[in-house]
C-alpha positions in Angstrom: 141.6 -77.7 -231.0 143.6 -78.2 -234.2 140.3 -79.6 -235.9 138.4 -76.1 -234.6 141.3 -74.2 -236.2 141.4 -76.2 -239.4 137.4 -75.1 -239.8 138.3 -71.3 -239.4 140.9 -71.8 -242.2 138.2 -73.5 -244.3 135.8 -70.9 -243.4 138.5 -67.8 -244.1 139.8 -69.0 -247.7 136.4 -68.5 -249.8 136.7 -64.2 -248.4 140.5 -64.6 -249.3 139.6 -65.6 -253.0 137.0 -63.2 -253.2 138.8 -60.2 -251.8 141.9 -61.0 -254.0 140.3 -61.8 -256.8 137.3 -59.0 -256.8 138.9 -56.2 -255.0 138.7 -53.3 -257.2 134.8 -54.1 -258.2 134.1 -54.6 -254.6 135.8 -51.3 -253.8 133.8 -49.7 -257.2 130.2 -50.9 -255.2 131.1 -48.6 -252.3 130.4 -46.0 -254.9 126.9 -47.2 -256.0 123.8 -46.4 -253.6 121.5 -48.4 -255.8 123.7 -51.6 -254.8 124.2 -50.6 -251.2 120.3 -50.1 -250.8 119.8 -53.7 -252.2 122.4 -55.4 -250.2 120.6 -53.4 -247.1 117.3 -55.0 -247.8 118.7 -58.4 -248.2 120.6 -57.9 -244.8 116.9 -57.4 -243.4 115.6 -60.4 -245.2 119.2 -62.3 -243.8 118.5 -61.3 -240.7 114.7 -62.3 -240.2 115.5 -65.4 -241.5 116.6 -66.3 -238.0 113.4 -66.0 -236.8 112.7 -69.5 -238.6 115.6 -71.3 -237.3 115.7 -73.5 -234.2 117.7 -71.7 -231.6 117.1 -74.4 -228.7 119.2 -76.8 -229.8 122.0 -77.5 -232.4 125.9 -78.7 -232.7 128.5 -76.8 -230.9 130.7 -77.1 -233.7 130.2 -76.6 -237.2 131.0 -79.6 -239.5 133.7 -79.3 -242.2 130.8 -78.3 -244.9 129.4 -75.8 -242.5 132.5 -73.9 -242.1 133.2 -73.6 -246.0 129.5 -72.4 -246.4 129.5 -70.0 -243.4 133.0 -69.0 -245.0 131.6 -68.5 -248.7 128.3 -66.6 -246.7 131.1 -64.4 -245.4 132.9 -63.6 -248.7 129.3 -62.6 -250.1 128.8 -60.2 -247.1 132.3 -58.1 -248.0 130.0 -56.4 -250.6 128.9 -53.0 -248.5 125.3 -53.1 -247.1 125.1 -56.8 -246.1 126.2 -57.5 -242.5 129.0 -60.1 -242.0 128.4 -61.1 -238.5 124.7 -60.7 -239.2 124.9 -63.4 -242.2 127.8 -65.7 -240.8 125.4 -66.1 -237.6 122.3 -66.6 -239.9 124.1 -69.6 -241.9 125.6 -70.8 -238.7 122.0 -71.2 -237.2 120.6 -72.3 -240.8 123.3 -75.2 -240.9 122.5 -76.5 -237.5 124.6 -74.6 -235.2 123.0 -73.5 -231.7 123.5 -69.5 -231.2 126.7 -69.8 -229.0 128.6 -71.8 -231.9 127.3 -69.6 -234.6 128.4 -66.4 -232.6 131.7 -67.9 -231.5 132.5 -69.1 -235.0 131.2 -65.8 -236.6 133.6 -63.9 -234.0 136.6 -66.0 -235.1 135.9 -65.7 -238.5 135.2 -62.1 -238.3 138.7 -61.4 -236.5 140.7 -63.5 -238.9 139.1 -61.4 -241.8 139.5 -57.8 -240.2 143.4 -58.9 -239.6 143.9 -60.0 -243.1 141.9 -57.2 -244.8 144.3 -55.0 -242.2 147.2 -56.7 -243.6 146.1 -56.1 -247.1 145.4 -52.3 -246.8 149.0 -52.2 -245.0 150.9 -51.0 -248.1 148.4 -48.2 -248.6 148.8 -47.0 -244.9 152.4 -46.5 -245.2 151.6 -43.3 -247.4 149.0 -41.8 -245.1 149.9 -38.3 -243.5 151.0 -39.0 -240.0 148.2 -36.6 -238.7 145.7 -39.0 -240.5 147.2 -41.8 -239.5 146.6 -41.0 -235.7 142.9 -40.4 -236.5 142.9 -43.8 -238.2 144.7 -45.3 -235.0 142.1 -43.6 -232.5 138.9 -44.8 -234.8 140.4 -48.5 -235.2 140.7 -48.5 -231.2 137.4 -47.2 -230.8 135.7 -49.7 -233.6 137.6 -52.3 -231.6 136.1 -51.5 -227.9 132.7 -50.9 -229.3 132.7 -54.1 -231.4 133.7 -56.0 -228.4 130.9 -54.1 -226.0 128.5 -55.1 -229.0 129.5 -58.9 -229.1 129.4 -59.0 -225.3 125.7 -57.6 -225.3 124.9 -60.2 -228.2 126.4 -63.2 -226.3 124.5 -62.2 -223.2 121.5 -61.9 -225.1 122.2 -65.5 -226.5 122.9 -67.2 -222.8 120.0 -65.5 -221.6 116.7 -67.6 -221.0 113.8 -65.9 -223.3 111.7 -65.6 -220.3 113.9 -63.5 -218.5 115.0 -61.2 -221.0 112.2 -58.7 -222.5 114.3 -57.5 -225.2 114.1 -60.6 -227.0 110.7 -61.5 -229.1 108.9 -64.5 -227.9 
């Protein structure tokens, strides 16, 4: 719906602002082993926190405020070591979305963010050696395929009743 598209735009804006204002600082953080380590530990806490959210009910669509807050979490997840999808799904669950709605909104936000990052990097890619560009292209295709497969598995886990799925802790 048009309203849902608007919420996706609202959810995307924080990441756009952070990426544009802090791009060089964020790029420097990829060289900080301590920073990445701290962010990885924080990711563990974020993902663990979903154990305490109500996964059996919730809204099918985020509110405007929830869309913005999930977008703020996505902006924070630009840092290396913070899982974007895990953080945004955890935020969606904490803000009252049901698991499928949280995963869907996270996925849609991620698609927009990745497309935007690709557009932001286009000027740099124009000067890349053609042989390296072939590797980048194949790597991007492999990442897309594996990402879609992981998403399909994730959605399957969310739709499978816990009693039927031995892989989800009870």
